[in-house]
C-alpha positions as CSV (number, residue, x, y, z in Angstrom):
1,M,1.4,-48.6,11.7
2,G,-1.2,-48.6,14.3
3,A,-4.9,-49.8,13.5
4,G,-7.2,-46.8,12.1
5,G,-5.2,-45.3,10.1
6,G,-4.5,-42.4,12.5
7,D,-1.0,-42.0,12.4
8,K,0.5,-38.5,11.8
9,P,3.5,-38.1,9.4
10,V,6.7,-36.8,10.3
11,D,6.8,-33.0,10.3
12,E,9.7,-30.8,10.0
13,V,10.6,-28.1,12.6
14,D,12.8,-24.9,12.9
15,I,15.5,-25.0,15.8
16,G,13.4,-22.2,17.6
17,T,10.1,-24.7,17.7
18,T,12.6,-27.5,18.7
19,W,14.0,-25.5,21.9
20,E,10.3,-24.5,23.1
21,G,9.1,-27.7,22.5
22,L,12.1,-29.2,24.5
23,V,11.4,-26.5,27.3
24,S,7.6,-26.7,27.2
25,K,7.1,-30.2,27.3
26,P,9.0,-32.0,30.2
27,R,8.5,-35.4,28.5
28,S,10.2,-34.3,25.0
29,Q,13.2,-35.4,24.1
30,L,15.8,-35.1,21.5
31,V,16.9,-37.8,19.6
32,D,20.8,-36.7,18.2
33,V,21.1,-39.8,15.3
34,R,24.7,-39.0,14.1
35,T,27.4,-41.0,14.6
36,R,29.7,-41.5,17.6
37,A,32.6,-39.7,15.7
38,E,30.2,-37.0,15.3
39,W,29.1,-36.1,18.8
40,T,33.0,-36.8,19.9
41,Y,34.7,-34.4,17.3
42,V,31.6,-32.0,16.6
43,G,29.9,-31.9,19.6
44,I,26.3,-32.9,21.2
45,P,23.3,-30.5,22.0
46,D,23.5,-29.5,26.0
47,L,20.2,-30.0,27.4
48,G,21.5,-29.8,30.8
49,P,19.9,-26.3,31.5
50,L,16.7,-28.1,30.8
51,G,17.4,-31.0,33.1
52,K,17.8,-33.1,30.2
53,R,20.4,-34.9,28.0
54,A,19.9,-35.7,24.2
55,V,19.5,-39.1,23.4
56,L,22.2,-40.4,21.5
57,V,21.4,-43.4,19.1
58,E,23.5,-43.8,15.6
59,W,21.2,-44.1,12.6
60,Q,24.1,-45.2,10.4
61,T,27.0,-46.4,12.1
62,F,30.9,-45.3,11.4
63,P,33.1,-45.8,9.3
64,D,31.0,-47.7,6.9
65,Q,27.6,-45.7,6.9
66,A,25.3,-48.7,7.0
67,V,21.8,-48.0,8.4
68,D,21.9,-49.9,11.7
69,P,19.4,-52.9,11.4
70,R,18.8,-52.4,15.4
71,F,18.3,-48.9,14.9
72,T,14.5,-48.9,16.3
73,E,14.9,-51.5,18.7
74,R,17.9,-49.5,20.2
75,L,15.9,-46.3,20.5
76,V,13.0,-48.0,21.9
77,G,15.1,-49.3,24.8
78,E,16.3,-45.8,25.4
79,L,13.3,-44.2,25.7
80,K,11.5,-46.9,27.5
81,A,14.4,-46.6,30.1
82,L,13.7,-42.8,29.9
83,G,9.5,-43.4,30.7
84,V,9.0,-42.1,27.2
85,Q,5.6,-42.7,26.0
86,P,3.9,-43.4,22.1
87,D,2.4,-39.8,22.5
88,D,5.3,-37.6,23.9
89,D,7.2,-35.4,21.4
90,L,10.4,-36.8,20.0
91,Y,12.5,-34.5,18.1
92,F,15.2,-36.1,15.5
93,I,18.3,-34.2,14.8
94,C,21.5,-35.0,12.7
95,R,23.9,-33.1,10.8
96,S,21.8,-30.9,8.4
97,G,18.3,-32.9,8.5
98,S,18.5,-35.8,6.1
99,R,19.5,-39.0,8.4
100,S,17.3,-37.7,11.5
101,L,13.8,-37.4,8.9
102,A,14.5,-41.1,7.7
103,A,15.1,-42.1,11.7
104,A,12.0,-40.1,12.3
105,K,9.8,-41.8,10.1
106,A,11.5,-45.1,11.1
107,M,10.1,-44.3,14.9
108,A,6.6,-43.2,13.8
109,S,6.3,-46.7,11.9
110,V,6.8,-48.6,15.5
111,G,4.1,-46.2,17.0
112,F,5.2,-43.3,17.8
113,R,3.2,-40.6,17.1
114,N,4.7,-37.4,17.7
115,C,8.0,-37.4,15.6
116,H,9.6,-34.3,14.7
117,N,12.7,-33.8,12.3
118,V,14.8,-30.8,13.2
119,A,15.1,-28.8,9.8
120,C,18.9,-27.4,9.5
121,G,20.0,-30.2,12.0
122,F,23.0,-29.6,14.2
123,E,25.3,-27.7,11.8
124,G,23.2,-26.6,9.0
125,P,24.3,-26.3,5.3
126,L,27.6,-25.1,4.3
127,D,28.0,-21.6,4.2
128,D,30.5,-19.7,1.2
129,D,33.3,-21.0,2.7
130,R,32.2,-24.7,2.8
131,H,32.0,-24.4,6.3
132,R,28.9,-25.6,8.7
133,G,27.5,-24.1,11.9
134,T,27.3,-20.5,10.5
135,V,24.0,-20.4,8.6
136,A,21.6,-22.3,10.4
137,G,21.1,-25.3,12.7
138,W,21.5,-25.6,16.4
139,K,25.0,-24.4,16.5
140,A,24.2,-21.2,14.3
141,A,21.1,-20.5,16.5
142,G,23.6,-20.1,19.6
143,L,21.6,-22.9,21.2
144,P,24.0,-24.8,24.3
145,W,26.3,-27.7,22.7
146,Q,29.3,-29.1,24.4
147,Q,32.5,-31.3,23.0
148,S,34.1,-33.9,24.8
């Protein structure tokens, strides 16, 4: 935490607010903290229309699901390479919003002052048929995404 106690807590933002922030703030970044398996088989947000790409850094490793002890170090390196500053907006996304909240808090604790958790994440909650991606989240909102 920074000296002086002026650190902002991580807030929850909806998909619309996230997209608007990515569009209107040129240095804002979307950080996808899901696993490589999820990126490959479920898809990733496509920020090509904005001239950006999602920053992909796993919060937990697959298949053991242990939190990566070097997560903040890895993400700081990726962000530094992109020229991201501590005051730039970072939007954290996972499947449904839980891992991304933990990841956003970790980055806030190392000095990034505008960390936002994307509520409902990439796929959102389960629907009545126990499927994701139809009720809420990035996919359900019709935002661009791609699969490899």
